[in-house]
C-alpha positions as CSV (number, residue, x, y, z in Angstrom):
1,M,-0.1,0.0,0.0
2,N,1.3,3.5,-1.0
3,L,-0.2,6.3,0.9
4,E,0.8,9.9,0.7
5,T,0.6,12.0,3.8
6,K,-1.2,14.8,2.1
7,W,-4.0,12.4,1.2
8,L,-4.6,11.7,4.9
9,E,-4.6,15.4,5.7
10,D,-7.1,16.0,2.8
11,F,-9.4,13.2,4.2
12,V,-9.4,14.7,7.7
13,A,-10.2,18.1,6.3
14,L,-13.0,16.6,4.2
15,A,-14.4,14.9,7.2
16,N,-14.4,18.1,9.2
17,T,-16.0,20.3,6.5
18,R,-18.1,17.8,4.7
19,S,-17.6,19.8,1.5
20,F,-15.1,19.3,-1.3
21,S,-15.0,23.0,-2.1
22,A,-14.4,24.2,1.5
23,S,-11.8,21.4,2.0
24,A,-9.9,22.5,-1.2
25,R,-9.7,26.1,0.0
26,Q,-8.5,24.9,3.4
27,R,-5.9,22.6,1.7
28,H,-4.7,25.4,-0.7
29,V,-5.6,23.5,-3.9
30,T,-8.2,23.6,-6.6
31,Q,-11.3,21.6,-6.2
32,P,-10.7,19.2,-9.1
33,A,-7.1,18.5,-7.7
34,F,-8.6,17.9,-4.2
35,S,-11.1,15.5,-5.5
36,R,-8.5,13.5,-7.4
37,R,-6.4,13.2,-4.3
38,I,-9.3,11.7,-2.4
39,R,-10.0,9.3,-5.2
40,S,-6.3,8.3,-5.1
41,L,-6.5,7.7,-1.3
42,E,-9.7,5.5,-1.8
43,Q,-7.9,3.4,-4.6
44,A,-4.8,3.0,-2.5
45,I,-7.0,1.6,0.4
46,G,-9.2,-0.4,-1.8
47,T,-12.5,0.9,-0.5
48,T,-14.9,3.9,-0.8
49,L,-14.5,6.3,2.1
50,V,-16.8,9.1,1.1
51,D,-20.6,8.9,0.4
52,R,-21.0,11.5,-2.5
53,S,-24.6,10.9,-2.9
54,T,-25.6,13.2,0.0
55,T,-25.3,16.9,0.6
56,P,-23.4,17.7,2.7
57,I,-21.3,14.7,1.9
58,G,-20.9,12.0,4.5
59,L,-18.6,9.1,5.2
60,T,-19.1,5.5,4.5
61,S,-18.8,3.0,7.4
62,E,-15.4,2.3,6.2
63,G,-14.6,5.9,6.0
64,Q,-15.7,6.5,9.7
65,I,-13.4,3.7,10.8
66,F,-10.5,5.0,8.8
67,L,-11.0,8.6,10.0
68,V,-9.9,7.6,13.6
69,T,-6.5,6.3,12.2
70,A,-6.0,9.2,9.8
71,R,-6.5,11.8,12.5
72,N,-4.2,10.1,14.9
73,L,-1.5,9.8,12.3
74,V,-1.9,13.5,11.1
75,E,-1.9,14.7,14.7
76,Q,1.2,12.7,15.6
77,L,3.0,13.7,12.4
78,N,2.1,17.5,12.9
79,E,3.3,17.3,16.6
80,C,6.5,15.8,15.5
81,L,7.2,18.4,12.7
82,G,6.2,21.2,14.9
83,H,8.7,20.2,17.4
84,L,11.5,19.8,14.9
85,R,11.1,22.9,12.9
86,G,8.1,25.1,13.9
87,L,5.5,26.2,11.4
88,A,5.8,29.4,9.5
89,M,3.5,29.1,6.6
90,A,3.8,32.7,5.5
91,N,7.6,32.4,5.2
92,E,7.6,29.1,3.2
93,A,9.2,29.3,-0.3
94,L,6.7,30.0,-3.0
95,D,6.7,27.4,-5.8
96,I,6.8,29.2,-9.2
97,V,6.6,27.7,-12.7
98,A,7.7,29.7,-15.7
99,A,8.3,29.4,-19.4
100,H,11.9,28.4,-20.2
101,S,13.1,31.7,-21.6
102,L,11.6,33.6,-18.6
103,A,13.1,31.4,-16.0
104,L,16.6,31.8,-17.5
105,A,16.8,35.4,-18.6
106,F,13.9,37.4,-17.2
107,Y,13.3,36.0,-13.7
108,P,16.6,36.7,-12.0
109,P,16.8,40.5,-12.6
110,W,13.0,40.8,-12.0
111,I,12.9,38.9,-8.6
112,S,15.9,40.9,-7.6
113,R,14.2,44.2,-8.3
114,L,10.9,43.1,-6.7
115,Q,12.6,42.2,-3.5
116,K,14.0,45.6,-3.2
117,G,10.4,46.8,-2.9
118,I,9.0,44.0,-0.6
119,G,12.0,42.4,1.1
120,E,13.3,38.9,1.0
121,L,11.1,36.3,-0.8
122,P,12.1,32.7,-0.7
123,T,11.1,31.0,-4.0
124,R,11.5,27.7,-5.9
125,L,11.5,28.0,-9.7
126,V,10.8,25.3,-12.3
127,A,11.0,26.0,-16.0
128,M,8.7,24.3,-18.5
129,N,6.8,25.1,-21.7
130,V,3.8,27.4,-21.4
131,G,1.1,24.9,-22.0
132,D,2.5,22.7,-19.1
133,A,2.9,25.6,-16.8
134,I,-0.9,26.5,-17.4
135,H,-1.8,22.9,-16.6
136,V,0.3,22.9,-13.4
137,L,-1.4,26.2,-12.3
138,R,-4.9,24.9,-13.0
139,E,-4.2,21.7,-11.1
140,G,-3.2,23.7,-8.0
141,N,0.4,22.2,-8.1
142,C,2.2,25.6,-8.0
143,D,1.7,28.9,-6.1
144,L,2.5,31.2,-9.1
145,M,3.0,31.1,-12.8
146,L,5.3,33.4,-14.8
147,G,4.2,33.5,-18.4
148,Y,3.5,35.2,-21.6
149,Y,0.1,36.7,-22.1
150,D,-1.8,36.1,-25.3
151,P,-5.3,37.3,-25.8
152,Y,-5.8,35.1,-28.8
153,A,-4.4,31.9,-27.0
154,T,-6.7,28.8,-27.0
155,M,-5.7,27.9,-23.4
156,Q,-7.0,31.1,-22.0
157,L,-7.2,31.6,-18.3
158,D,-10.2,32.9,-16.5
159,A,-9.3,36.3,-15.1
160,E,-11.5,36.1,-12.0
161,V,-10.2,32.6,-11.1
162,F,-6.6,33.3,-12.2
163,P,-5.8,37.0,-11.5
164,S,-2.5,38.4,-12.7
165,F,-0.1,41.2,-12.7
166,S,1.5,42.6,-15.8
167,I,5.3,42.6,-14.9
168,G,6.9,43.1,-18.4
169,Q,6.4,44.7,-21.8
170,V,9.1,43.3,-24.1
171,K,9.7,42.5,-27.8
172,M,10.9,39.6,-29.8
173,F,12.6,40.3,-33.2
174,P,14.8,38.5,-35.7
175,V,18.6,38.4,-35.2
176,S,21.5,37.0,-37.0
177,L,25.2,36.6,-36.6
178,P,27.0,39.7,-38.3
179,D,29.3,39.4,-41.2
180,A,32.8,41.0,-41.4
181,Q,31.2,44.4,-42.1
182,G,28.9,44.1,-39.0
183,N,25.8,43.6,-41.3
184,P,23.3,40.6,-40.7
185,R,24.7,37.4,-42.3
186,F,21.0,36.5,-42.9
187,T,18.6,39.4,-43.5
188,L,14.9,39.7,-44.0
189,E,15.5,42.7,-46.3
190,G,17.0,40.8,-49.3
191,E,15.5,38.3,-51.7
192,D,17.7,35.3,-50.8
193,S,16.5,32.1,-49.1
194,I,17.0,32.3,-45.4
195,P,18.0,29.4,-43.1
196,F,15.3,29.7,-40.4
197,L,15.7,28.6,-36.8
198,A,12.2,28.0,-35.6
199,Y,10.2,27.2,-32.5
200,T,8.5,23.9,-32.5
201,Q,4.8,23.7,-33.2
202,G,3.6,23.7,-29.6
203,A,5.8,26.5,-28.4
204,F,4.1,29.7,-27.4
205,L,6.7,31.9,-29.0
206,G,6.4,29.9,-32.2
207,R,2.8,30.7,-32.4
208,S,3.5,34.4,-32.1
209,V,6.0,34.1,-35.0
210,R,3.6,32.1,-37.1
211,M,0.9,34.7,-36.7
212,L,3.3,37.5,-37.9
213,L,4.2,35.6,-41.0
214,K,0.8,34.1,-41.7
215,N,-0.1,36.4,-44.6
216,D,3.4,37.5,-45.5
217,P,5.3,36.3,-48.6
218,L,8.4,36.3,-46.6
219,R,7.5,33.0,-45.2
220,L,8.2,31.3,-48.6
221,R,11.8,32.4,-48.3
222,L,12.3,30.9,-44.8
223,R,14.0,27.5,-45.0
224,T,13.5,25.7,-41.7
225,V,16.9,24.0,-40.7
226,Y,16.3,23.6,-37.0
227,E,13.6,23.6,-34.4
228,T,13.4,23.8,-30.6
229,A,10.9,25.0,-28.0
230,M,13.4,27.1,-26.2
231,A,14.4,30.6,-27.0
232,E,17.9,30.0,-25.5
233,G,18.4,26.9,-27.8
234,L,17.7,29.2,-30.8
235,K,20.1,31.8,-29.5
236,G,22.9,29.3,-29.3
237,M,22.3,28.2,-32.9
238,V,22.2,31.9,-34.1
239,L,25.6,32.4,-32.3
240,Q,27.0,29.5,-34.2
241,G,26.0,31.1,-37.5
242,M,23.3,28.5,-38.3
243,G,20.6,30.8,-39.4
244,M,18.2,33.6,-38.3
245,A,15.6,33.5,-35.5
246,W,13.1,35.5,-33.5
247,I,14.3,35.9,-29.9
248,P,12.9,37.9,-27.0
249,D,15.0,41.0,-26.5
250,F,15.8,40.3,-22.8
251,C,17.5,37.1,-23.9
252,I,20.0,38.8,-26.2
253,R,20.7,42.3,-24.7
254,E,24.4,41.5,-23.9
255,E,25.0,40.0,-27.4
256,L,23.4,43.0,-29.2
257,A,25.4,45.4,-27.0
258,N,28.7,43.8,-27.8
259,G,27.9,43.1,-31.5
260,K,27.9,39.4,-31.3
261,L,24.3,39.5,-32.7
262,V,22.6,42.1,-34.9
263,R,19.1,42.6,-36.0
264,A,18.1,40.8,-39.2
265,G,15.3,43.1,-40.1
266,G,13.5,46.4,-39.2
267,E,11.0,47.2,-36.6
268,Q,8.2,46.1,-38.8
269,W,9.3,42.5,-37.8
270,D,9.0,43.2,-34.0
271,I,6.6,41.1,-32.0
272,P,5.3,42.8,-28.8
273,L,5.1,40.4,-25.8
274,E,3.5,41.0,-22.4
275,I,4.7,39.1,-19.3
276,R,2.3,38.3,-16.5
277,L,2.5,36.8,-13.0
278,Y,-0.5,34.5,-12.3
279,R,-2.2,32.9,-9.3
280,C,-5.2,30.9,-8.5
281,S,-7.8,32.8,-6.5
282,L,-9.1,29.5,-5.1
283,V,-5.9,28.8,-3.3
284,H,-5.3,30.9,-0.1
285,K,-1.8,30.1,0.9
286,P,-0.6,32.7,3.4
287,G,2.6,33.4,1.5
288,V,0.8,34.0,-1.9
289,E,-1.7,36.2,-0.1
290,K,0.9,38.4,1.5
291,L,3.0,38.7,-1.8
292,W,-0.2,39.7,-3.7
293,R,-1.1,42.4,-1.1
294,Q,2.4,43.8,-1.2
295,M,2.5,43.8,-4.9
296,M,-0.7,45.8,-5.2
297,K,1.0,48.6,-3.1
298,L,4.2,48.8,-5.3
299,P,4.7,51.4,-8.0
300,R,4.7,50.1,-11.6
301,D,8.5,50.4,-12.0
302,F,9.0,47.9,-9.3
303,L,6.6,45.4,-11.0
304,E,7.5,45.8,-14.7
305,A,10.7,45.1,-16.5
């Protein structure tokens, strides 16, 4: 039998509230995620613990018996943990998921600037693609999500359930390795075929590039020679002289400044990007609530890059 401690705590909370929604709020997760965890507990034990046919919900006879053991285990564990390290929920590290490019190039300077306004902020950051990050946020498996905002995205987040702060207005534009004269080795302004370093089909930034080129004849001159979901991966290939790519400006500021990379086209090829920090309003973790209140009081220059 493989039981997770959080399932026992979930079950005790459900027995106390007799409500899946109230228990989910208490346990700082979304209701669908909480319901799945109760199902996982029942499957691990091999019996039904909750009578879902009544309102408020009740416990089956097996559930009532198991509740005694679950409460004892949870109380003993909490007592032991409290003795070892004290409970300081508001000071626990916040779990943040972020798009790869944001995690590598945007997050470090942004969080450093934010902490000048609100003080020390312990965080744990995990990088993943935008679609996976949205899924993790919806499942209640992270505290915050750092991602790009797209009003036309198919995976749109409900603004009431997932409120957000705009924390950056940036651009993505085409870049190339320079030639001996400092001009782009591959340019959008000519007539030649261009080796194109592209984002994979499911990558958010790739969708933005495809929308820009959708009705432009230029796309016929782009010869895709490499694909990846990560902006940093495309940057590395551009630096090797393998082709031209659209890359967010915050990823290439140093390379543009020292001349290692140059623009491959004019401003008409720029793609504006908005970066937002999201949370789930159904999750009431003290650390997240505290951060949200503090951010609401900050001037825009502390929030936005």
